[in-house]
C-alpha positions, 0 to 999 in steps of 0.5 A: 564202707566204714563200720560206723556207717554200716551200723548207722544204716542198719539202725536207720532201717530198723527205725524205718521198719518201726515207723511202718509197724506202729501205724499198722498196730494202732490204726485199725484199733483207733478207726474202730473205737473212735468212729468216723467223726472222731477219727476224722478230727484226729487226722485233720488236727494231725495234718496241721500239727505235722506242718507246725512240727516241721516249722518248729524243727526249722531245719535244725535236724540237718543244721544242728548235725552240722554244728555238732560235727564241727564241734567234734572236728574242733574237739570242742564240747558242743553244749553251746550249740545244743543250748542255742538250738533249744533256745531257738526252738523256744522262740519258734514255739512261742510264735507257732502258738500264736499262729495256732491260736489264730487258726483255732479262731478261724477254723471251726473244726479246731475251735470245736476241739480246742482242748484236743488241739492244745494237747496235740500241740503240747506233744510236738513241743515235747518232740521239739526237745529231742536231741536227735541232731546230737546223735546224728552229729556223733554218728550214733543213729542206734540211739535214735532208734532205741528212743523211738521204739521206747516212746512208741511202746509206751504210747501204744500200750497206753492207747490200748489201755485207756482209749475205748470210745470216741469220748476218749479222743483227748487221751490219745495226744496225752498217751503220745506225749507220755511216750515221747516225754519218756523218750526225751528224758532218756535222750537228754540223759544219754547225751549228758552221760555219753557226750557230756552235753548240758543245757546252758541257760545263758547261751543266747548269743548268736541266736539270730545268726543261727536262726538265719542259717538254719532258715536256709535248711528249713526252706529246702525241706519245707519247699519240698513238702509244699510242692507235694501239697500243691500237686495234690491241691491242683488235682483236687480242683480238676475233674478227675475220675474216681478211678484215676484219682485212686490210682494216682493216690496209690502211685504216690504211696508206692513211690513214697514207699520206694523212696523210704527204702533209700532214706536210711542210707541218705540219713546215715551218709550225711553225718558221715560225709560231714565228719570224714569228707569222703564223698567217694562212697556216694559215687560208689553207691550211685553206680551200684544202685543204678541197676537196682533202681532201673529194675524197680522202675522197669518192673513197675512199668511192666507189672503196673496192671497186676500191681493195681489189681492186687492193691486196689482191685480189678475195677481200677486196672484201667488207670494202671498206666498212671503208675507206669507214668509216675515211676520215673520219679524214683530215679530222679528223686534218688539221685537228687537225694544221694548227691544232695545233703550227703555231698552238696550239703555236707561240703558247704554248698547248701545254697546250690542245694537250695537253688535246686529245690527252688528251681523245682518249685518254680517250674512246678508253679509256672507249668501248673498255673499255665495248664490251669489257665489254658484249661488243658491241665489234667492228671497226666499233665500234673504227673508230667510236671512233677517229673519235669520239675524233679528231673530239672532239680536232679540234673542241677544237683548232679551238675553242681557235683561235677562242677565242684568235683575237684574241690571235693577231692574226687577222682 
């Protein structure tokens, strides 16, 4: 494994740890000083901002990484690609602001807190200027970690200094924005100094072409997010016991935690594959990781009663079988991610990767609608649908890998 790849994986793990620590520092404080009403407003607005942020990103994290890597391979200055992506985001920000105005007019919670919504939206506009795709394209992941830590230290300190009661709700997005703004300025200065990348105002040519190409990248990630939301929405209309619902929610949290353990590897492998076209590393990792993945799943199945008792309490142990039933998702999601962007995406087979995601969406929607209409849809059925759709998507990705294996120069 190359030294650069090892360094990037370490940096991504440090970033992941930082993303876990920050909420643990601020969450207890904000829940106490804001109170239930103000904090619920913050959570609701943040959920909408998260969706808008993914729309504004529009797949440029992966597509932009591809463009920067191509510029490096061609020994070109990537300023035109950087500028084109920023210009594209400006257009999407304008369209997103129109959508947000309509949401404010339609949703009472937003209209009652429109100033808080406005400041929160400004925060994601600032985030949109982050050139993380440049750092990924140049395989400098440590810069992303440094920028994130710098921004969060500033915003966290400002929150502790300025936010003391529910009336200070408006200050929270301003604190976040101040930290993020410092992070953006530092990142832009860094890419200008180290990579000689500068914004070119006249770089609007080919904008539509780049938007069309990035839409494919966006649709893959957005479709995956909506799949999770759809499952949650269906469970919400079912007659599920409080124990079942709680354990299911706990199971998803644990699955997400397990998935976050390999996310830094996937994020580091993608730019490495774009630059070096060495997919044998993925194959090697997949073989070495298999015993560990199976061990984690086996432990979750065997120890699920104890895990549920420790994390939720003895009264929830009756639903521990739900954790056992959900655990196979780890296997399928891992191999789908490992052979997804680092192999199919990096080798130019984005359409096939997209089809795998759309296949999972199609299976999920059909089976859930079928179950609801025939009135035999329950929590166990929803879990089975998730596993079937994820397994189908994973099998398709692996099938594409073996089909294109010769062209990828893998023995």
